[in-house]
TORKOL-4160 file (C-alpha; in steps of 0.2 Angstrom, whole numbers, padded with zeros to 4 digits, m for minus):
234
<pt num="1" X="0000" Y="m0001" Z="0000"/>
<pt num="2" X="0007" Y="0016" Z="m0006"/>
<pt num="3" X="0001" Y="0026" Z="0009"/>
<pt num="4" X="0011" Y="0013" Z="0023"/>
<pt num="5" X="0029" Y="0021" Z="0021"/>
<pt num="6" X="0021" Y="0039" Z="0027"/>
<pt num="7" X="0020" Y="0032" Z="0046"/>
<pt num="8" X="0039" Y="0031" Z="0046"/>
<pt num="9" X="0040" Y="0048" Z="0051"/>
<pt num="10" X="0026" Y="0048" Z="0063"/>
<pt num="11" X="0036" Y="0044" Z="0078"/>
<pt num="12" X="0049" Y="0061" Z="0073"/>
<pt num="13" X="0033" Y="0071" Z="0071"/>
<pt num="14" X="0025" Y="0066" Z="0088"/>
<pt num="15" X="0040" Y="0068" Z="0097"/>
<pt num="16" X="0043" Y="0085" Z="0091"/>
<pt num="17" X="0024" Y="0090" Z="0092"/>
<pt num="18" X="0028" Y="0084" Z="0111"/>
<pt num="19" X="0043" Y="0094" Z="0114"/>
<pt num="20" X="0034" Y="0110" Z="0106"/>
<pt num="21" X="0019" Y="0110" Z="0118"/>
<pt num="22" X="0032" Y="0106" Z="0133"/>
<pt num="23" X="0039" Y="0123" Z="0129"/>
<pt num="24" X="0024" Y="0132" Z="0126"/>
<pt num="25" X="0016" Y="0125" Z="0141"/>
<pt num="26" X="0030" Y="0126" Z="0153"/>
<pt num="27" X="0025" Y="0137" Z="0164"/>
<pt num="28" X="0006" Y="0131" Z="0164"/>
<pt num="29" X="0013" Y="0116" Z="0170"/>
<pt num="30" X="0026" Y="0120" Z="0182"/>
<pt num="31" X="0013" Y="0131" Z="0191"/>
<pt num="32" X="0004" Y="0116" Z="0192"/>
<pt num="33" X="0017" Y="0105" Z="0199"/>
<pt num="34" X="0018" Y="0120" Z="0212"/>
<pt num="35" X="0001" Y="0117" Z="0215"/>
<pt num="36" X="0003" Y="0100" Z="0219"/>
<pt num="37" X="0018" Y="0105" Z="0231"/>
<pt num="38" X="0009" Y="0117" Z="0240"/>
<pt num="39" X="m0004" Y="0102" Z="0244"/>
<pt num="40" X="0007" Y="0090" Z="0247"/>
<pt num="41" X="0023" Y="0099" Z="0258"/>
<pt num="42" X="0011" Y="0114" Z="0265"/>
<pt num="43" X="0026" Y="0127" Z="0264"/>
<pt num="44" X="0009" Y="0139" Z="0268"/>
<pt num="45" X="m0008" Y="0136" Z="0271"/>
<pt num="46" X="m0023" Y="0148" Z="0269"/>
<pt num="47" X="m0022" Y="0163" Z="0281"/>
<pt num="48" X="m0005" Y="0162" Z="0285"/>
<pt num="49" X="0007" Y="0178" Z="0281"/>
<pt num="50" X="0020" Y="0175" Z="0271"/>
<pt num="51" X="0033" Y="0183" Z="0263"/>
<pt num="52" X="0041" Y="0179" Z="0244"/>
<pt num="53" X="0054" Y="0190" Z="0236"/>
<pt num="54" X="0047" Y="0208" Z="0237"/>
<pt num="55" X="0030" Y="0202" Z="0242"/>
<pt num="56" X="0022" Y="0200" Z="0259"/>
<pt num="57" X="0006" Y="0196" Z="0264"/>
<pt num="58" X="m0008" Y="0184" Z="0270"/>
<pt num="59" X="m0013" Y="0169" Z="0260"/>
<pt num="60" X="m0031" Y="0171" Z="0255"/>
<pt num="61" X="m0034" Y="0160" Z="0240"/>
<pt num="62" X="m0024" Y="0145" Z="0233"/>
<pt num="63" X="m0027" Y="0138" Z="0215"/>
<pt num="64" X="m0022" Y="0128" Z="0202"/>
<pt num="65" X="m0009" Y="0140" Z="0194"/>
<pt num="66" X="m0008" Y="0153" Z="0205"/>
<pt num="67" X="m0010" Y="0159" Z="0223"/>
<pt num="68" X="m0016" Y="0175" Z="0232"/>
<pt num="69" X="m0009" Y="0188" Z="0246"/>
<pt num="70" X="m0017" Y="0202" Z="0253"/>
<pt num="71" X="m0001" Y="0213" Z="0253"/>
<pt num="72" X="0007" Y="0221" Z="0269"/>
<pt num="73" X="0021" Y="0231" Z="0269"/>
<pt num="74" X="0028" Y="0240" Z="0254"/>
<pt num="75" X="0024" Y="0259" Z="0259"/>
<pt num="76" X="0016" Y="0255" Z="0276"/>
<pt num="77" X="0024" Y="0253" Z="0290"/>
<pt num="78" X="0025" Y="0238" Z="0302"/>
<pt num="79" X="0017" Y="0226" Z="0292"/>
<pt num="80" X="m0002" Y="0233" Z="0290"/>
<pt num="81" X="m0012" Y="0228" Z="0274"/>
<pt num="82" X="m0009" Y="0240" Z="0260"/>
<pt num="83" X="m0026" Y="0235" Z="0251"/>
<pt num="84" X="m0020" Y="0227" Z="0236"/>
<pt num="85" X="m0021" Y="0210" Z="0230"/>
<pt num="86" X="m0006" Y="0200" Z="0224"/>
<pt num="87" X="m0008" Y="0186" Z="0212"/>
<pt num="88" X="0008" Y="0175" Z="0213"/>
<pt num="89" X="0009" Y="0160" Z="0199"/>
<pt num="90" X="0013" Y="0142" Z="0209"/>
<pt num="91" X="0030" Y="0142" Z="0202"/>
<pt num="92" X="0037" Y="0155" Z="0210"/>
<pt num="93" X="0040" Y="0143" Z="0227"/>
<pt num="94" X="0053" Y="0134" Z="0217"/>
<pt num="95" X="0062" Y="0150" Z="0212"/>
<pt num="96" X="0064" Y="0159" Z="0229"/>
<pt num="97" X="0064" Y="0157" Z="0248"/>
<pt num="98" X="0046" Y="0157" Z="0257"/>
<pt num="99" X="0047" Y="0165" Z="0276"/>
<pt num="100" X="0032" Y="0159" Z="0285"/>
<pt num="101" X="0026" Y="0170" Z="0299"/>
<pt num="102" X="0013" Y="0157" Z="0306"/>
<pt num="103" X="0020" Y="0139" Z="0303"/>
<pt num="104" X="0031" Y="0133" Z="0318"/>
<pt num="105" X="0036" Y="0147" Z="0332"/>
<pt num="106" X="0020" Y="0158" Z="0329"/>
<pt num="107" X="0029" Y="0174" Z="0336"/>
<pt num="108" X="0041" Y="0186" Z="0329"/>
<pt num="109" X="0055" Y="0196" Z="0338"/>
<pt num="110" X="0051" Y="0215" Z="0338"/>
<pt num="111" X="0065" Y="0229" Z="0342"/>
<pt num="112" X="0061" Y="0245" Z="0346"/>
<pt num="113" X="0076" Y="0258" Z="0347"/>
<pt num="114" X="0075" Y="0272" Z="0360"/>
<pt num="115" X="0091" Y="0286" Z="0356"/>
<pt num="116" X="0094" Y="0296" Z="0373"/>
<pt num="117" X="0107" Y="0311" Z="0375"/>
<pt num="118" X="0124" Y="0307" Z="0381"/>
<pt num="119" X="0118" Y="0320" Z="0396"/>
<pt num="120" X="0104" Y="0308" Z="0400"/>
<pt num="121" X="0102" Y="0297" Z="0415"/>
<pt num="122" X="0105" Y="0280" Z="0406"/>
<pt num="123" X="0102" Y="0270" Z="0418"/>
<pt num="124" X="0086" Y="0277" Z="0423"/>
<pt num="125" X="0080" Y="0277" Z="0405"/>
<pt num="126" X="0084" Y="0257" Z="0405"/>
<pt num="127" X="0074" Y="0255" Z="0421"/>
<pt num="128" X="0058" Y="0263" Z="0412"/>
<pt num="129" X="0061" Y="0254" Z="0398"/>
<pt num="130" X="0063" Y="0237" Z="0404"/>
<pt num="131" X="0047" Y="0239" Z="0417"/>
<pt num="132" X="0037" Y="0243" Z="0402"/>
<pt num="133" X="0042" Y="0230" Z="0389"/>
<pt num="134" X="0039" Y="0219" Z="0403"/>
<pt num="135" X="0024" Y="0225" Z="0408"/>
<pt num="136" X="0016" Y="0225" Z="0390"/>
<pt num="137" X="0025" Y="0208" Z="0384"/>
<pt num="138" X="0030" Y="0197" Z="0397"/>
<pt num="139" X="0012" Y="0188" Z="0396"/>
<pt num="140" X="0017" Y="0181" Z="0380"/>
<pt num="141" X="0032" Y="0171" Z="0386"/>
<pt num="142" X="0022" Y="0160" Z="0395"/>
<pt num="143" X="0012" Y="0155" Z="0378"/>
<pt num="144" X="0028" Y="0157" Z="0369"/>
<pt num="145" X="0035" Y="0144" Z="0375"/>
<pt num="146" X="0022" Y="0130" Z="0375"/>
<pt num="147" X="0022" Y="0135" Z="0356"/>
<pt num="148" X="0040" Y="0133" Z="0354"/>
<pt num="149" X="0040" Y="0116" Z="0365"/>
<pt num="150" X="0026" Y="0110" Z="0352"/>
<pt num="151" X="0036" Y="0115" Z="0336"/>
<pt num="152" X="0052" Y="0107" Z="0343"/>
<pt num="153" X="0045" Y="0090" Z="0338"/>
<pt num="154" X="0045" Y="0095" Z="0318"/>
<pt num="155" X="0058" Y="0112" Z="0316"/>
<pt num="156" X="0073" Y="0113" Z="0327"/>
<pt num="157" X="0070" Y="0128" Z="0337"/>
<pt num="158" X="0079" Y="0134" Z="0352"/>
<pt num="159" X="0079" Y="0150" Z="0361"/>
<pt num="160" X="0088" Y="0151" Z="0378"/>
<pt num="161" X="0078" Y="0167" Z="0383"/>
<pt num="162" X="0062" Y="0172" Z="0379"/>
<pt num="163" X="0058" Y="0185" Z="0391"/>
<pt num="164" X="0058" Y="0204" Z="0385"/>
<pt num="165" X="0074" Y="0214" Z="0388"/>
<pt num="166" X="0085" Y="0231" Z="0386"/>
<pt num="167" X="0102" Y="0231" Z="0377"/>
<pt num="168" X="0112" Y="0246" Z="0379"/>
<pt num="169" X="0123" Y="0251" Z="0365"/>
<pt num="170" X="0132" Y="0270" Z="0361"/>
<pt num="171" X="0130" Y="0278" Z="0344"/>
<pt num="172" X="0139" Y="0293" Z="0337"/>
<pt num="173" X="0123" Y="0305" Z="0344"/>
<pt num="174" X="0118" Y="0297" Z="0360"/>
<pt num="175" X="0117" Y="0281" Z="0370"/>
<pt num="176" X="0106" Y="0268" Z="0362"/>
<pt num="177" X="0093" Y="0259" Z="0374"/>
<pt num="178" X="0084" Y="0243" Z="0362"/>
<pt num="179" X="0067" Y="0236" Z="0370"/>
<pt num="180" X="0066" Y="0217" Z="0362"/>
<pt num="181" X="0052" Y="0207" Z="0365"/>
<pt num="182" X="0041" Y="0195" Z="0357"/>
<pt num="183" X="0026" Y="0200" Z="0347"/>
<pt num="184" X="0012" Y="0192" Z="0338"/>
<pt num="185" X="0015" Y="0197" Z="0318"/>
<pt num="186" X="m0003" Y="0205" Z="0317"/>
<pt num="187" X="0000" Y="0217" Z="0333"/>
<pt num="188" X="0017" Y="0222" Z="0329"/>
<pt num="189" X="0011" Y="0240" Z="0327"/>
<pt num="190" X="m0001" Y="0240" Z="0340"/>
<pt num="191" X="0012" Y="0234" Z="0354"/>
<pt num="192" X="0023" Y="0246" Z="0347"/>
<pt num="193" X="0012" Y="0262" Z="0350"/>
<pt num="194" X="0007" Y="0258" Z="0366"/>
<pt num="195" X="0025" Y="0254" Z="0372"/>
<pt num="196" X="0031" Y="0270" Z="0363"/>
<pt num="197" X="0016" Y="0280" Z="0372"/>
<pt num="198" X="0020" Y="0275" Z="0390"/>
<pt num="199" X="0039" Y="0277" Z="0387"/>
<pt num="200" X="0037" Y="0296" Z="0383"/>
<pt num="201" X="0026" Y="0300" Z="0397"/>
<pt num="202" X="0037" Y="0292" Z="0410"/>
<pt num="203" X="0052" Y="0301" Z="0401"/>
<pt num="204" X="0040" Y="0319" Z="0404"/>
<pt num="205" X="0042" Y="0315" Z="0421"/>
<pt num="206" X="0059" Y="0313" Z="0422"/>
<pt num="207" X="0070" Y="0330" Z="0419"/>
<pt num="208" X="0086" Y="0320" Z="0417"/>
<pt num="209" X="0080" Y="0310" Z="0403"/>
<pt num="210" X="0081" Y="0319" Z="0384"/>
<pt num="211" X="0079" Y="0309" Z="0368"/>
<pt num="212" X="0092" Y="0312" Z="0356"/>
<pt num="213" X="0092" Y="0321" Z="0338"/>
<pt num="214" X="0104" Y="0326" Z="0325"/>
<pt num="215" X="0113" Y="0341" Z="0330"/>
<pt num="216" X="0128" Y="0351" Z="0322"/>
<pt num="217" X="0141" Y="0360" Z="0329"/>
<pt num="218" X="0150" Y="0376" Z="0321"/>
<pt num="219" X="0166" Y="0383" Z="0328"/>
<pt num="220" X="0171" Y="0402" Z="0325"/>
<pt num="221" X="0189" Y="0407" Z="0327"/>
<pt num="222" X="0189" Y="0427" Z="0335"/>
<pt num="223" X="0200" Y="0440" Z="0326"/>
<pt num="224" X="0210" Y="0440" Z="0342"/>
<pt num="225" X="0221" Y="0424" Z="0340"/>
<pt num="226" X="0223" Y="0424" Z="0358"/>
<pt num="227" X="0204" Y="0421" Z="0360"/>
<pt num="228" X="0196" Y="0404" Z="0363"/>
<pt num="229" X="0184" Y="0397" Z="0348"/>
<pt num="230" X="0167" Y="0400" Z="0353"/>
<pt num="231" X="0158" Y="0384" Z="0349"/>
<pt num="232" X="0139" Y="0386" Z="0342"/>
<pt num="233" X="0126" Y="0372" Z="0342"/>
<pt num="234" X="0111" Y="0371" Z="0334"/>
């Protein structure tokens, strides 16, 4: 039969067609595989707060080809919502690291730097900060220890100290006192506001404590060479 020899090129034709389809459908196929990976390994779940490359947000939908985030951060401070919805292809999970705020240890360490002048009573200031951070964050330590105990069975997470603390550092323009405490990711800005308001009230009661701010000093030389230089500060 004359048409039978034409089948000799059929495997080559099918192979080229399959290769072409693989190239054309590469991204959709990778996204489907990514969706299966998300369902299987669960790097994140619905409601988790995650960060992927420059995008951060709460997961509000997981589809076959993409997952959806309610964006946080960006031009908004302290990880609060921007109101934008971001659709991310599932294949991105194979290309970038994923930071999950919600899995394992459900708290983040938050730090609030407070810069005071060199002339201030830094020990009194540190005592005020220590009292305030312990008053407003100490209750999280017990809960965090329980979460840490449970998550330790799956993740190698170890902390020797979960209680709030205040660190002392010297900077060019003053003494830096940094409050460090555990915080729920979605309450970071609210807790910072409460702490700052209470700290400002307590500092206002102590005349020996002043917040530092950038200053410049200029020295002018008098006409009389024997006269000392007079510094001017502003």
